[in-house]
C-alpha positions as CSV (number, residue, x, y, z in Angstrom):
1,M,7.4,-21.7,27.8
2,S,6.0,-18.5,26.3
3,G,3.8,-17.7,29.3
4,T,0.5,-17.7,27.4
5,V,-2.2,-20.2,26.9
6,N,-5.0,-20.4,24.3
7,K,-7.2,-23.3,25.3
8,V,-10.9,-23.8,25.2
9,M,-12.9,-26.6,26.6
10,L,-16.7,-26.8,26.0
11,I,-19.5,-29.2,26.6
12,G,-22.7,-28.3,24.7
13,H,-25.3,-29.3,22.2
14,T,-24.9,-29.0,18.4
15,G,-27.1,-26.3,16.9
16,D,-27.1,-27.7,13.4
17,E,-25.6,-30.4,11.1
18,V,-21.9,-30.2,10.3
19,K,-21.4,-28.2,7.1
20,M,-18.5,-29.5,5.1
21,H,-16.2,-27.7,2.7
22,Y,-13.8,-29.8,0.5
23,F,-10.6,-28.6,-1.1
24,E,-8.7,-29.7,-4.2
25,G,-5.8,-31.2,-2.3
26,G,-8.1,-33.6,-0.5
27,G,-8.4,-31.5,2.7
28,S,-11.7,-30.6,4.3
29,I,-13.2,-28.3,6.9
30,G,-16.4,-28.9,8.9
31,R,-18.2,-26.2,10.7
32,F,-21.1,-26.3,13.2
33,P,-22.6,-24.2,15.9
34,L,-22.4,-25.3,19.6
35,A,-24.7,-24.0,22.3
36,T,-23.6,-23.9,26.0
37,N,-26.2,-23.0,28.7
38,E,-25.8,-21.2,32.0
39,T,-28.6,-21.3,34.5
40,Y,-28.6,-19.4,37.8
41,T,-31.1,-17.9,40.3
42,N,-31.2,-14.1,40.5
43,K,-30.6,-13.3,44.2
44,T,-32.8,-10.2,44.2
45,T,-35.9,-11.5,42.4
46,G,-35.5,-15.3,43.1
47,E,-36.3,-16.1,39.5
48,K,-34.2,-18.6,37.4
49,V,-32.3,-17.0,34.6
50,S,-31.0,-19.1,31.7
51,N,-28.4,-17.8,29.2
52,T,-27.3,-19.6,26.0
53,E,-23.9,-18.8,24.4
54,W,-23.3,-19.9,20.8
55,H,-19.8,-21.0,19.6
56,N,-18.6,-21.5,16.0
57,I,-16.7,-24.8,15.9
58,V,-14.2,-25.6,13.1
59,V,-12.9,-29.2,12.6
60,R,-10.4,-30.2,9.9
61,N,-9.8,-33.2,7.6
62,K,-10.6,-36.7,8.9
63,A,-12.0,-35.4,12.2
64,A,-14.4,-33.2,10.2
65,E,-15.6,-36.3,8.2
66,I,-16.1,-38.2,11.5
67,C,-18.1,-35.3,12.9
68,E,-20.2,-35.1,9.7
69,K,-21.0,-38.8,9.9
70,Y,-21.9,-39.1,13.6
71,L,-22.9,-35.7,14.9
72,K,-26.5,-34.6,14.4
73,K,-28.4,-31.5,15.5
74,G,-28.9,-31.5,19.3
75,D,-26.2,-34.0,20.1
76,K,-24.1,-33.4,23.2
77,V,-20.3,-33.2,22.6
78,Y,-17.1,-32.2,24.4
79,I,-14.9,-29.9,22.3
80,E,-11.3,-29.0,23.1
81,G,-9.3,-26.5,21.0
82,R,-8.2,-22.9,20.7
83,L,-9.7,-19.6,19.9
84,K,-9.0,-18.1,16.5
85,T,-10.3,-14.8,15.2
86,R,-10.5,-14.3,11.5
87,K,-10.9,-10.9,9.6
88,W,-12.9,-10.9,6.4
89,Q,-14.8,-8.4,4.2
90,D,-18.6,-8.5,3.6
91,D,-20.4,-7.7,0.4
92,K,-20.2,-4.0,1.1
93,G,-16.4,-4.1,1.6
94,L,-16.7,-3.6,5.4
95,D,-14.2,-5.5,7.7
96,R,-15.9,-8.2,9.7
97,Y,-14.5,-10.5,12.4
98,S,-15.4,-14.1,13.3
99,T,-14.2,-15.8,16.5
100,E,-14.1,-19.6,16.1
101,I,-13.0,-22.6,18.2
102,Q,-10.4,-24.5,16.2
103,C,-11.1,-28.0,17.4
104,A,-8.1,-30.1,18.5
105,D,-10.1,-33.1,19.9
106,F,-13.6,-34.0,20.7
107,T,-15.7,-36.7,22.4
108,F,-19.3,-37.6,21.6
109,L,-21.4,-37.5,24.7
110,S,-24.9,-38.3,23.4
111,P,-25.8,-42.0,23.8
112,K,-26.2,-43.7,20.5
113,N,-30.0,-44.3,20.9
114,E,-30.6,-40.6,21.7
115,S,-28.7,-39.3,18.6
116,G,-31.0,-38.6,15.7
117,G,-28.9,-40.3,13.0
118,A,-27.1,-42.9,15.1
119,Q,-28.2,-46.6,15.1
120,Q,-30.5,-47.8,17.9
121,N,-29.0,-50.1,20.5
122,T,-30.4,-53.5,19.6
123,G,-30.1,-55.4,22.8
124,G,-26.4,-55.5,23.3
125,N,-24.7,-55.2,26.7
126,Q,-23.8,-51.6,26.1
127,S,-25.3,-49.2,28.7
128,E,-27.6,-46.4,27.4
129,N,-25.3,-43.7,28.9
130,T,-22.0,-45.0,27.5
131,P,-20.3,-42.1,25.7
132,Q,-18.7,-42.5,22.3
133,P,-14.9,-42.9,22.2
134,K,-12.7,-39.8,22.3
135,V,-11.3,-38.8,18.9
136,E,-8.2,-36.5,18.5
137,A,-8.0,-34.3,15.5
138,P,-4.7,-34.0,13.7
139,V,-2.6,-31.1,15.0
140,D,-1.5,-28.5,12.5
141,E,2.2,-27.7,12.0
142,P,3.5,-25.3,14.7
143,T,3.9,-21.7,13.7
144,N,6.3,-19.2,15.0
145,D,3.7,-18.2,17.6
146,D,4.0,-21.7,19.1
147,L,7.8,-21.5,19.7
148,P,8.8,-21.3,23.4
149,F,11.3,-18.4,22.8
């Protein structure tokens, strides 16, 4: 083992619809923002403080298409993946950096009847709080960074 770990686990709410990008070879990438919230009480003032952190989620291929179909703005979702920082140049030629979560698997946590685009439960025996099934995204081919030596 290389002695390092790059793993991220988040539970949050989607901040927008999944934005899809399709490629000539049939591949696709879906991107969406995810908000996680932290609430605590300030010990000195006694007031409640709430902080929201935004994360850029990237999902690939079939998993991206599933997210596009079922995830709507405001849905609660569990995301598991790894951090990836990309370097790019803006319109003025300045170097910019973006840190993203490369999603390896996810689970929809919003009940179907709370999701904006999902179908309403029409009297079946399914509980309102039953989460959607867990979906694993295909794993990319290992790179030299993933080798244990």
